N, CA, C and O atoms as a MOPAC input file, in Angstrom:
PM7 MOZYME 1SCF
protein

 N     86.16700 1   150.89200 1   132.55200 1
 C     86.31900 1   149.41100 1   132.22900 1
 C     87.62000 1   149.25200 1   131.38500 1
 O     87.81600 1   149.96300 1   130.40000 1
 N     88.46200 1   148.34700 1   131.77600 1
 C     89.61100 1   147.90500 1   131.12300 1
 C     89.33100 1   147.27900 1   129.80000 1
 O     88.45500 1   146.41400 1   129.79200 1
 N     89.94800 1   147.58200 1   128.64100 1
 C     89.62500 1   146.95700 1   127.43300 1
 C     90.47900 1   145.65300 1   127.27000 1
 O     91.43500 1   145.42400 1   128.01100 1
 N     90.08600 1   144.80700 1   126.25800 1
 C     90.75800 1   143.65700 1   126.04300 1
 C     92.31800 1   143.85700 1   125.75000 1
 O     93.22100 1   143.17300 1   126.23200 1
 N     92.45000 1   144.86600 1   124.91600 1
 C     93.92500 1   145.14600 1   124.50000 1
 C     94.70400 1   145.72600 1   125.72700 1
 O     95.91800 1   145.53500 1   125.79800 1
 N     94.07900 1   146.38900 1   126.64100 1
 C     94.78200 1   146.87100 1   127.86500 1
 C     95.15200 1   145.72100 1   128.72700 1
 O     96.29700 1   145.60400 1   129.16600 1
 N     94.13800 1   144.80900 1   128.99600 1
 C     94.40200 1   143.63300 1   129.74000 1
 C     95.52000 1   142.83600 1   129.12800 1
 O     96.43800 1   142.44000 1   129.84700 1
 N     95.49600 1   142.60000 1   127.95000 1
 C     96.54600 1   141.83700 1   127.25500 1
 C     97.92100 1   142.41500 1   127.35500 1
 O     98.91500 1   141.71400 1   127.54300 1
 N     97.94900 1   143.75200 1   127.21800 1
 C     99.24400 1   144.48000 1   127.31000 1
 C     99.79100 1   144.46000 1   128.79500 1
 O    100.99000 1   144.31100 1   129.03500 1
 N     98.88400 1   144.61300 1   129.71700 1
 C     99.41000 1   144.45100 1   131.13600 1
 C     99.85600 1   143.15700 1   131.37100 1
 O    100.92300 1   143.04600 1   131.97400 1
 N     99.20400 1   142.05000 1   130.98600 1
 C     99.59200 1   140.62700 1   131.15700 1
 C    100.97400 1   140.43900 1   130.45800 1
 O    101.80000 1   139.68900 1   130.97900 1
 N    101.23400 1   141.04700 1   129.38100 1
 C    102.50600 1   140.90300 1   128.63200 1
 C    103.70800 1   141.39300 1   129.50300 1
 O    104.84700 1   140.95900 1   129.33500 1
 N    103.39100 1   142.28700 1   130.40700 1
 C    104.46000 1   142.77900 1   131.39100 1
 C    104.50000 1   142.06500 1   132.69100 1
 O    105.55000 1   141.78700 1   133.26900 1
 N    103.33100 1   141.78400 1   133.12000 1
 C    103.10600 1   141.26600 1   134.53300 1
 C    103.47500 1   139.68400 1   134.55300 1
 O    104.15800 1   139.26100 1   135.48500 1
 N    103.06900 1   138.89200 1   133.62600 1
 C    103.29700 1   137.47000 1   133.74100 1
 C    104.81900 1   137.16600 1   133.56800 1
 O    105.33700 1   136.33000 1   134.30900 1
 N    105.53000 1   137.79200 1   132.64800 1
 C    106.90800 1   137.43400 1   132.50800 1
 C    107.74000 1   137.83000 1   133.78500 1
 O    108.81200 1   137.28100 1   134.03900 1
 N    107.18100 1   138.82500 1   134.58300 1
 C    107.89900 1   139.20200 1   135.84100 1
 C    107.88400 1   138.17600 1   136.87300 1
 O    108.61800 1   138.24700 1   137.85900 1
 N    107.04400 1   137.19800 1   136.66300 1
 C    106.97800 1   135.95800 1   137.62500 1
 C    108.15400 1   135.03600 1   137.37000 1
 O    108.48900 1   134.19600 1   138.20500 1
 N    108.71700 1   135.18000 1   136.32800 1
 C    109.84700 1   134.24900 1   135.87000 1
 C    111.12800 1   134.92800 1   136.04000 1
 O    111.25000 1   136.13500 1   135.83200 1
 N    112.17500 1   134.10200 1   136.45000 1
 C    113.51700 1   134.68100 1   136.55700 1
 C    113.94500 1   135.19200 1   137.92500 1
 O    115.03400 1   135.75800 1   138.02100 1
 N    113.16300 1   135.03100 1   138.99300 1
 C    113.48600 1   135.39200 1   140.27900 1
 C    113.81700 1   136.87300 1   140.35800 1
 O    114.92000 1   137.26700 1   140.73700 1
 N    112.77900 1   137.72500 1   139.97000 1
 C    112.87900 1   139.13500 1   140.01200 1
 C    111.68500 1   139.70700 1   140.88100 1
 O    110.78700 1   140.39600 1   140.39700 1
 N    111.76900 1   139.35300 1   142.20000 1
 C    110.59400 1   139.80800 1   143.03100 1
 C    110.35200 1   141.22900 1   143.22000 1
 O    109.21200 1   141.64500 1   143.42400 1
 N    111.43200 1   142.04700 1   143.15800 1
 C    111.19100 1   143.48000 1   143.37100 1
 C    110.48800 1   144.08200 1   142.07200 1
 O    109.56200 1   144.88800 1   142.16700 1
 N    110.98200 1   143.64200 1   140.87400 1
 C    110.36600 1   144.03900 1   139.63900 1
 C    108.87300 1   143.63600 1   139.60200 1
 O    108.02900 1   144.43900 1   139.20500 1
 N    108.54600 1   142.38300 1   140.02000 1
 C    107.18700 1   141.94000 1   140.12800 1
 C    106.37500 1   142.78400 1   141.08000 1
 O    105.25200 1   143.18100 1   140.76900 1
 N    106.96900 1   143.07200 1   142.29200 1
 C    106.24100 1   143.87100 1   143.31500 1
 C    106.05900 1   145.28500 1   142.77600 1
 O    105.16300 1   145.96100 1   143.28100 1
 N    106.78500 1   145.78900 1   141.83900 1
 C    106.62800 1   147.19200 1   141.43900 1
 C    105.32400 1   147.36000 1   140.61100 1
 O    104.92400 1   148.48700 1   140.31900 1
 N    104.70800 1   146.31400 1   140.26000 1
 C    103.40700 1   146.36400 1   139.53400 1
 C    102.25200 1   146.42000 1   140.54600 1
 O    101.10200 1   146.59100 1   140.14000 1
 N    102.52300 1   146.28200 1   141.83300 1
 C    101.45900 1   146.30800 1   142.85900 1
 C    101.47500 1   147.57000 1   143.56300 1
 O    102.51200 1   148.22700 1   143.65100 1
 N    100.23700 1   147.99300 1   144.13400 1
 C    100.19000 1   149.14500 1   144.91100 1
 C    100.72400 1   148.84800 1   146.36100 1
 O    100.88200 1   147.68800 1   146.74300 1
 N    100.99200 1   149.91500 1   147.13900 1
 C    101.56300 1   149.78300 1   148.47200 1
 C    100.63900 1   148.99100 1   149.34900 1
 O    101.10400 1   148.26400 1   150.22700 1
 N     99.28400 1   149.10900 1   149.13800 1
 C     98.33400 1   148.44800 1   149.94000 1
 C     97.61400 1   147.23400 1   149.35400 1
 O     96.51900 1   146.84800 1   149.76300 1
 N     98.33200 1   146.64000 1   148.33000 1
 C     97.77600 1   145.61300 1   147.47100 1
 C     97.34600 1   144.41200 1   148.41500 1
 O     97.92900 1   144.21800 1   149.48100 1
 N     96.37400 1   143.67100 1   148.00600 1
 C     95.99500 1   142.40700 1   148.54800 1
 C     96.25400 1   141.30000 1   147.53000 1
 O     95.90000 1   141.45700 1   146.36100 1
 N     96.82400 1   140.25000 1   147.91500 1
 C     97.21700 1   139.08500 1   147.06600 1
 C     96.80100 1   137.78600 1   147.68700 1
 O     96.98400 1   137.57200 1   148.88500 1
 N     96.26000 1   136.94200 1   146.90300 1
 C     95.86700 1   135.57300 1   147.38300 1
 C     96.17100 1   134.60800 1   146.31100 1
 O     95.89600 1   134.84900 1   145.13500 1
 N     96.77100 1   133.45100 1   146.72600 1
 C     96.97800 1   132.39800 1   145.83200 1
 C     96.85300 1   130.97700 1   146.63200 1
 O     96.68300 1   130.95700 1   147.85100 1
 N     96.94200 1   129.89600 1   145.91100 1
 C     96.81000 1   128.63500 1   146.70200 1
 C     97.74300 1   128.46100 1   147.86100 1
 O     97.42600 1   127.76900 1   148.82800 1
 N     98.98200 1   129.13200 1   147.76400 1
 C     99.97800 1   129.02100 1   148.76500 1
 C     99.67000 1   129.95700 1   150.00500 1
 O    100.16100 1   129.72700 1   151.11000 1
 N     98.90100 1   130.93300 1   149.77600 1
 C     98.46300 1   131.84700 1   150.81100 1
 C     97.01100 1   132.07700 1   150.69600 1
 O     96.61500 1   133.16300 1   150.27300 1
 N     96.12500 1   131.08700 1   151.05900 1
 C     94.71300 1   131.20800 1   150.93300 1
 C     94.08600 1   132.21200 1   151.73800 1
 O     92.95700 1   132.60200 1   151.44000 1
 N     94.76900 1   132.72100 1   152.83600 1
 C     94.15100 1   133.83600 1   153.63500 1
 C     94.58500 1   135.17000 1   153.01600 1
 O     94.01900 1   136.21100 1   153.35000 1
 N     95.51500 1   135.15600 1   152.17700 1
 C     95.92500 1   136.35900 1   151.51800 1
 C     97.14700 1   137.06300 1   152.13000 1
 O     97.58900 1   136.67600 1   153.21200 1
 N     97.68100 1   138.04700 1   151.49000 1
 C     98.74600 1   138.81600 1   151.97000 1
 C     98.38200 1   140.25400 1   151.75300 1
 O     97.74200 1   140.52700 1   150.73700 1
 N     98.70400 1   141.17100 1   152.55900 1
 C     98.38900 1   142.56900 1   152.51600 1
 C     99.63200 1   143.43000 1   152.50900 1
 O    100.49200 1   143.25600 1   153.37300 1
 N     99.75800 1   144.31700 1   151.60500 1
 C    100.86500 1   145.27900 1   151.54000 1
 C    101.98400 1   144.86800 1   150.76500 1
 O    102.25500 1   143.67100 1   150.66200 1
 N    102.70000 1   145.80600 1   150.17500 1
 C    103.84800 1   145.44400 1   149.20800 1
 C    105.04400 1   144.91800 1   149.91100 1
 O    105.80200 1   144.11400 1   149.36800 1
 N    105.23200 1   145.40400 1   151.21500 1
 C    106.37900 1   144.82800 1   151.97600 1
 C    106.25700 1   143.31900 1   152.13000 1
 O    107.21300 1   142.57000 1   151.93000 1
 N    105.04900 1   142.89800 1   152.49100 1
 C    104.76600 1   141.44000 1   152.61700 1
 C    104.76900 1   140.71900 1   151.33700 1
 O    105.17400 1   139.55800 1   151.27100 1
 N    104.29600 1   141.41900 1   150.23400 1
 C    104.34700 1   140.79800 1   149.00700 1
 C    105.82700 1   140.52500 1   148.45100 1
 O    106.11300 1   139.48700 1   147.85400 1
 N    106.74200 1   141.56500 1   148.70600 1
 C    108.13600 1   141.32400 1   148.33800 1
 C    108.68600 1   140.12300 1   148.98600 1
 O    109.39700 1   139.34000 1   148.35500 1
 N    108.36000 1   139.93500 1   150.31700 1
 C    108.87500 1   138.75000 1   151.00700 1
 C    108.42000 1   137.48000 1   150.42200 1
 O    109.17700 1   136.53700 1   150.19500 1
 N    107.07600 1   137.48900 1   150.17100 1
 C    106.51900 1   136.22500 1   149.58800 1
 C    106.93500 1   136.02000 1   148.16700 1
 O    107.22100 1   134.89100 1   147.76800 1
 N    106.98200 1   137.11200 1   147.35600 1
 C    107.49100 1   136.91300 1   146.00300 1
 C    108.96000 1   136.45900 1   145.98300 1
 O    109.33400 1   135.65200 1   145.13200 1
 N    109.78100 1   136.95200 1   146.88400 1
 C    111.17300 1   136.50700 1   146.92500 1
 C    111.19400 1   134.99000 1   147.14700 1
 O    111.93800 1   134.26000 1   146.49200 1
 N    110.34400 1   134.53100 1   148.10500 1
 C    110.45600 1   133.07000 1   148.37700 1
 C    109.89600 1   132.22200 1   147.15000 1
 O    110.52800 1   131.25000 1   146.73500 1
 N    108.69700 1   132.61900 1   146.58700 1
 C    108.09300 1   131.81800 1   145.52400 1
 C    108.92300 1   131.93100 1   144.28800 1
 O    109.11400 1   130.90100 1   143.64200 1
 N    109.45600 1   133.09300 1   143.86700 1
 C    110.12300 1   133.14200 1   142.60200 1
 C    111.57500 1   132.49100 1   142.68700 1
 O    112.11200 1   131.99100 1   141.69900 1
 N    112.16600 1   132.53600 1   143.94600 1
 C    113.45500 1   131.81300 1   144.08400 1
 C    113.30500 1   130.35900 1   144.04900 1
 O    114.22400 1   129.65600 1   143.62600 1
 N    112.11000 1   129.82200 1   144.50300 1
 C    111.86400 1   128.35800 1   144.39200 1
 C    111.47600 1   127.95700 1   142.98600 1
 O    111.55900 1   126.78000 1   142.63500 1
 N    111.05900 1   128.90400 1   142.18100 1
 C    110.52400 1   128.52200 1   140.80500 1
 C    111.08600 1   129.47500 1   139.83900 1
 O    110.28700 1   130.13000 1   139.17000 1
 N    112.40100 1   129.65400 1   139.66200 1
 C    112.96000 1   130.66400 1   138.78200 1
 C    112.73300 1   130.46600 1   137.34800 1
 O    112.87100 1   131.40700 1   136.56600 1
 N    112.38200 1   129.25900 1   136.94800 1
 C    112.13200 1   128.98700 1   135.49100 1
 C    110.69500 1   128.66400 1   135.08200 1
 O    110.41100 1   128.28600 1   133.94500 1
 N    109.77000 1   128.83600 1   136.09700 1
 C    108.44000 1   128.52800 1   135.67300 1
 C    107.87200 1   129.65300 1   134.75300 1
 O    108.28400 1   130.80300 1   134.90400 1
 N    107.02200 1   129.38300 1   133.89100 1
 C    106.48700 1   130.31500 1   132.88600 1
 C    104.97100 1   130.34200 1   133.02100 1
 O    104.28900 1   129.32300 1   132.91900 1
 N    104.49100 1   131.51500 1   133.24800 1
 C    103.01300 1   131.90400 1   133.25800 1
 C    102.65200 1   132.57800 1   131.97300 1
 O    103.35900 1   133.47900 1   131.52300 1
 N    101.57800 1   132.16600 1   131.37700 1
 C    101.12800 1   132.88300 1   130.12100 1
 C     99.62100 1   133.10700 1   130.16400 1
 O     98.88900 1   132.37500 1   130.83200 1
 N     99.17300 1   134.12700 1   129.44300 1
 C     97.78400 1   134.48200 1   129.38300 1
 C     97.13800 1   133.60300 1   128.27400 1
 O     97.66200 1   133.50700 1   127.16400 1
 N     96.02800 1   132.98900 1   128.59400 1
 C     95.25300 1   132.22300 1   127.66600 1
 C     94.13900 1   133.06900 1   127.19200 1
 O     93.82100 1   133.05000 1   126.00300 1
 N     93.49300 1   133.85300 1   128.10400 1
 C     92.40700 1   134.68300 1   127.77500 1
 C     92.20700 1   135.78700 1   128.79400 1
 O     92.39700 1   135.54700 1   129.98700 1
 N     91.84700 1   136.93400 1   128.39400 1
 C     91.55900 1   138.04000 1   129.34200 1
 C     90.10100 1   138.49500 1   129.08800 1
 O     89.64800 1   138.65800 1   127.95500 1
 N     89.43200 1   138.68000 1   130.17800 1
 C     88.05500 1   139.06500 1   130.23800 1
 C     87.95100 1   140.36500 1   131.04000 1
 O     88.01000 1   140.33600 1   132.26900 1
 N     87.79600 1   141.50000 1   130.35700 1
 C     87.71200 1   142.76600 1   131.13100 1
 C     86.57500 1   142.83200 1   132.11800 1
 O     85.46400 1   142.37100 1   131.85800 1
 N     86.87000 1   143.39600 1   133.21700 1
 C     85.82300 1   143.62300 1   134.27200 1
 C     85.98700 1   145.05000 1   134.85700 1
 O     86.95400 1   145.71600 1   134.48700 1
 N     85.15800 1   145.52600 1   135.68900 1
 C     85.20600 1   146.84800 1   136.28600 1
 C     86.61800 1   146.89600 1   136.91200 1
 O     86.98000 1   145.97400 1   137.64400 1
 N     87.39500 1   147.90600 1   136.65500 1
 C     88.70100 1   148.20200 1   137.26400 1
 C     89.75100 1   147.07900 1   137.08700 1
 O     90.70700 1   147.01500 1   137.86000 1
 N     89.58900 1   146.20200 1   136.09100 1
 C     90.62700 1   145.13700 1   135.93400 1
 C     90.12800 1   144.07200 1   134.91700 1
 O     89.32600 1   144.33600 1   134.02000 1
 N     90.66100 1   142.86800 1   135.12900 1
 C     90.26400 1   141.82900 1   134.27800 1
 C     90.33900 1   140.43600 1   134.97400 1
 O     91.05500 1   140.26700 1   135.96100 1
 N     89.62200 1   139.50000 1   134.46300 1
 C     89.81400 1   138.07700 1   134.87500 1
 C     90.75800 1   137.50600 1   133.79700 1
 O     90.69200 1   137.91700 1   132.63900 1
 N     91.55900 1   136.64100 1   134.14700 1
 C     92.55400 1   136.02400 1   133.29100 1
 C     92.55100 1   134.50500 1   133.44900 1
 O     92.58700 1   133.97800 1   134.56100 1
 N     92.50600 1   133.80800 1   132.29100 1
 C     92.72800 1   132.38200 1   132.27900 1
 C     94.12100 1   132.26500 1   131.96800 1
 O     94.56900 1   132.73300 1   130.92100 1
 N     94.91900 1   131.60300 1   132.90200 1
 C     96.38300 1   131.50500 1   132.77600 1
 C     96.80600 1   129.99600 1   132.56000 1
 O     96.09300 1   129.05400 1   132.90700 1
 N     97.92400 1   129.87600 1   132.00700 1
 C     98.59600 1   128.62100 1   131.77900 1
 C     99.93800 1   128.75000 1   132.39000 1
 O    100.61400 1   129.76700 1   132.23500 1
 N    100.34200 1   127.69800 1   133.10400 1
 C    101.65900 1   127.57800 1   133.77400 1
 C    102.39800 1   126.38300 1   133.36100 1
 O    101.81700 1   125.31300 1   133.17700 1
 N    103.68500 1   126.53400 1   133.20800 1
 C    104.61100 1   125.48700 1   132.97000 1
 C    105.68000 1   125.54600 1   134.12600 1
 O    106.52500 1   126.43700 1   134.20400 1
 N    105.56000 1   124.54100 1   134.98100 1
 C    106.34800 1   124.51800 1   136.22100 1
 C    107.35800 1   123.34500 1   136.19700 1
 O    106.95600 1   122.19300 1   136.35900 1
 N    108.63700 1   123.62100 1   135.99900 1
 C    109.57300 1   122.43600 1   136.11900 1
 C    109.72300 1   121.89900 1   137.47600 1
 O    109.91400 1   122.63800 1   138.44100 1
 N    109.63600 1   120.58200 1   137.56600 1
 C    109.94500 1   119.80600 1   138.81700 1
 C    110.81400 1   118.67700 1   138.46900 1
 O    110.38600 1   117.65400 1   137.93400 1
 N    112.09400 1   118.88600 1   138.79400 1
 C    113.19600 1   117.89000 1   138.41600 1
 C    113.20800 1   117.83500 1   136.88200 1
 O    113.40300 1   118.86600 1   136.23800 1
 N    113.00200 1   116.64100 1   136.28100 1
 C    113.10200 1   116.52300 1   134.85800 1
 C    111.66700 1   116.62200 1   134.16400 1
 O    111.55500 1   116.54700 1   132.94000 1
 N    110.62500 1   116.78600 1   134.98000 1
 C    109.34800 1   116.82600 1   134.45900 1
 C    108.84300 1   118.30200 1   134.52700 1
 O    109.27700 1   119.07200 1   135.38500 1
 N    107.91600 1   118.67500 1   133.60200 1
 C    107.27800 1   119.99300 1   133.52600 1
 C    105.81400 1   119.76400 1   133.86900 1
 O    105.12900 1   119.08700 1   133.10300 1
 N    105.31700 1   120.26300 1   134.92200 1
 C    103.87900 1   120.29200 1   135.29500 1
 C    103.15900 1   121.43400 1   134.57200 1
 O    103.57700 1   122.58900 1   134.64500 1
 N    102.09600 1   121.09800 1   133.88900 1
 C    101.32000 1   122.12600 1   133.19800 1
 C     99.98400 1   122.22000 1   133.89300 1
 O     99.29600 1   121.23000 1   134.14200 1
 N     99.64500 1   123.49000 1   134.20000 1
 C     98.30600 1   123.66800 1   134.83500 1
 C     97.61900 1   124.91200 1   134.34000 1
 O     98.26700 1   125.82400 1   133.82600 1
 N     96.38800 1   124.95700 1   134.48000 1
 C     95.57400 1   126.09900 1   134.12200 1
 C     94.95800 1   126.67800 1   135.33300 1
 O     94.45700 1   125.95800 1   136.19700 1
 N     94.98900 1   128.06400 1   135.41800 1
 C     94.35900 1   128.73800 1   136.55800 1
 C     93.55100 1   129.87500 1   136.11100 1
 O     93.46300 1   130.21100 1   134.92900 1
 N     92.95600 1   130.46400 1   137.09800 1
 C     92.14700 1   131.71800 1   136.92000 1
 C     92.71600 1   132.76700 1   137.79000 1
 O     93.09800 1   132.48100 1   138.92500 1
 N     92.79800 1   134.06300 1   137.28000 1
 C     93.21700 1   135.16800 1   138.20700 1
 C     92.20700 1   136.29200 1   138.03300 1
 O     91.50600 1   136.46000 1   137.03500 1
 N     92.22200 1   137.02900 1   139.11700 1
 C     91.29300 1   138.15100 1   139.20500 1
 C     92.18400 1   139.36700 1   139.55600 1
 O     92.84200 1   139.35700 1   140.59600 1
 N     92.21000 1   140.39500 1   138.71500 1
 C     93.09400 1   141.57500 1   139.02900 1
 C     92.13400 1   142.80700 1   139.05800 1
 O     91.20000 1   142.93700 1   138.26700 1
 N     92.42900 1   143.64100 1   139.97800 1
 C     91.79400 1   145.02100 1   139.98800 1
 C     92.93900 1   146.00300 1   140.24100 1
 O     93.87600 1   145.72700 1   140.99000 1
 N     92.82200 1   147.16500 1   139.58300 1
 C     93.83300 1   148.13900 1   139.51800 1
 C     93.42300 1   149.45800 1   140.23900 1
 O     92.25100 1   149.83400 1   140.26200 1
 N     94.40700 1   150.11800 1   140.80500 1
 C     94.15300 1   151.49700 1   141.38900 1
 C     94.17300 1   152.50800 1   140.23700 1
 O     94.42600 1   152.12000 1   139.09600 1
 N     93.92000 1   153.75800 1   140.49800 1
 C     93.90500 1   154.88700 1   139.53900 1
 C     95.37100 1   155.12300 1   138.95500 1
 O     95.47400 1   155.88200 1   137.99100 1
 N     96.46600 1   154.54100 1   139.46200 1
 C     97.71700 1   154.67400 1   138.89500 1
 C     98.09200 1   153.50400 1   137.96600 1
 O     99.17600 1   153.51100 1   137.38300 1
 N     97.28300 1   152.58500 1   137.83300 1
 C     97.53500 1   151.40600 1   136.98600 1
 C     98.19900 1   150.28700 1   137.76600 1
 O     98.61600 1   149.31700 1   137.13200 1
 N     98.33300 1   150.33300 1   139.08100 1
 C     98.97800 1   149.31900 1   139.83200 1
 C     97.87400 1   148.29800 1   140.31700 1
 O     96.69800 1   148.61800 1   140.49700 1
 N     98.37900 1   147.06100 1   140.50300 1
 C     97.43700 1   146.06200 1   141.00500 1
 C     97.12900 1   146.39400 1   142.41100 1
 O     98.05700 1   146.61900 1   143.18800 1
 N     95.79700 1   146.44800 1   142.83100 1
 C     95.43900 1   146.63900 1   144.24100 1
 C     94.81000 1   145.34600 1   144.77100 1
 O     94.68500 1   145.15300 1   145.98000 1
 N     94.42900 1   144.49200 1   143.87000 1
 C     93.84500 1   143.17900 1   144.31800 1
 C     94.16300 1   142.09700 1   143.30200 1
 O     93.85000 1   142.29100 1   142.12700 1
 N     94.73600 1   141.02200 1   143.65000 1
 C     95.07900 1   139.91200 1   142.79800 1
 C     94.79900 1   138.61700 1   143.49900 1
 O     95.42200 1   138.29400 1   144.51000 1
 N     93.89600 1   137.90300 1   142.98300 1
 C     93.62200 1   136.51500 1   143.42000 1
 C     93.92200 1   135.52900 1   142.34400 1
 O     93.51100 1   135.72700 1   141.20100 1
 N     94.64200 1   134.44100 1   142.66900 1
 C     94.97500 1   133.50700 1   141.64200 1
 C     94.54200 1   132.12300 1   142.15100 1
 O     94.94100 1   131.73700 1   143.24900 1
 N     93.72800 1   131.35400 1   141.38000 1
 C     93.31200 1   130.06300 1   141.69200 1
 C     93.67000 1   129.08200 1   140.77900 1
 O     93.41800 1   129.24500 1   139.58600 1
 N     94.32000 1   127.91300 1   141.25400 1
 C     94.63300 1   126.76000 1   140.43300 1
 C     94.76400 1   125.62200 1   141.16500 1
 O     95.12900 1   125.72300 1   142.33600 1
 N     94.50500 1   124.42600 1   140.63100 1
 C     94.62900 1   123.15900 1   141.30500 1
 C     96.00700 1   122.75000 1   141.40800 1
 O     96.64300 1   122.51400 1   140.38100 1
 N     96.55800 1   122.63700 1   142.61400 1
 C     97.99400 1   122.21900 1   142.81000 1
 C     98.15500 1   120.74200 1   143.04200 1
 O     99.26100 1   120.33700 1   143.40100 1
 N     97.22100 1   119.94800 1   142.88200 1
 C     97.28200 1   118.58200 1   143.13500 1
 C     98.43500 1   117.88200 1   142.39300 1
 O     99.29300 1   117.25100 1   143.01000 1
 N     98.43700 1   118.00300 1   141.11200 1
 C     99.57300 1   117.34700 1   140.38900 1
 C    100.97400 1   117.99400 1   140.67600 1
 O    101.98400 1   117.29200 1   140.69900 1
 N    101.01200 1   119.30200 1   140.88700 1
 C    102.30900 1   119.92800 1   141.16600 1
 C    102.76800 1   119.41200 1   142.54500 1
 O    103.95400 1   119.11000 1   142.68000 1
 N    101.93500 1   119.29600 1   143.54900 1
 C    102.40300 1   118.77800 1   144.87500 1
 C    102.80400 1   117.31800 1   144.76500 1
 O    103.79000 1   116.92100 1   145.38500 1
 N    102.10900 1   116.52500 1   144.02800 1
 C    102.50100 1   115.09500 1   143.73300 1
 C    103.87700 1   114.99800 1   143.10400 1
 O    104.69200 1   114.19300 1   143.55200 1
 N    104.16400 1   115.79300 1   142.07800 1
 C    105.42100 1   115.68300 1   141.39400 1
 C    106.53800 1   116.26100 1   142.35600 1
 O    107.67500 1   115.79100 1   142.31500 1
 N    106.22500 1   117.21300 1   143.15900 1
 C    107.25400 1   117.78100 1   144.08200 1
 C    107.63300 1   116.75900 1   145.03200 1
 O    108.82000 1   116.55800 1   145.28700 1
 N    106.62900 1   116.05100 1   145.61100 1
 C    106.84300 1   114.97800 1   146.60100 1
 C    107.60600 1   113.87000 1   145.92400 1
 O    108.57000 1   113.39600 1   146.52500 1
 N    107.28200 1   113.41700 1   144.76100 1
 C    108.00400 1   112.32000 1   144.06600 1
 C    109.48900 1   112.74700 1   143.78300 1
 O    110.39700 1   111.93600 1   143.96100 1
 N    109.72500 1   113.99300 1   143.35300 1
 C    111.01300 1   114.48500 1   143.17200 1
 C    111.87800 1   114.47300 1   144.49700 1
 O    113.03500 1   114.05400 1   144.52300 1
 N    111.24900 1   114.94000 1   145.51800 1
 C    111.93100 1   115.03800 1   146.79100 1
 C    112.35300 1   113.61000 1   147.22200 1
 O    113.48400 1   113.39100 1   147.65500 1
 N    111.39400 1   112.62900 1   147.09000 1
 C    111.68500 1   111.31300 1   147.42300 1
 C    112.84900 1   110.64700 1   146.60500 1
 O    113.62500 1   109.82900 1   147.09700 1
 N    112.88800 1   111.06900 1   145.34600 1
 C    113.88400 1   110.56100 1   144.44200 1
 C    115.29800 1   111.09500 1   144.84500 1
 O    116.28500 1   110.36500 1   144.75600 1
 N    115.36400 1   112.21800 1   145.23200 1
 C    116.62600 1   112.76600 1   145.68200 1
 C    117.09300 1   112.38000 1   147.01200 1
 O    118.28200 1   112.49000 1   147.31200 1
 N    116.20300 1   111.92700 1   147.83300 1
 C    116.39500 1   111.57700 1   149.24400 1
 C    116.94100 1   110.13300 1   149.24100 1
 O    117.47700 1   109.69100 1   150.25700 1
 N    116.82100 1   109.40600 1   148.15000 1
 C    117.23400 1   107.97600 1   148.22700 1
 C    118.61200 1   107.82600 1   147.44000 1
 O    119.16100 1   106.72700 1   147.36000 1

């Protein structure tokens, strides 16, 4: 069982890797056969090669977003995390809260990562921003 301190330490390395358009660094925290699921890929993605491609797209589209850990709850082989995100869209910053599920292999790499959050406000702001620059 992962401890609270271990979960927090891992999150202190993992969550900052989502910021700054560093997909290879982010993917290095995942196993070769990792499974990843988020609202953008509800059917999930399997394997590091596919993750690098997805992370490249997502982090290049959101280079300044910031994800932070609100709370970690240790579980067998990993932890559940309550996350907070600050996602810039034009002049506005959308703030949302989500939940993530992480399980690790024996080498400390993520083998399963599922992230759930409501994208309604984010999509609304992206659409408003796109409309504003189209006119």
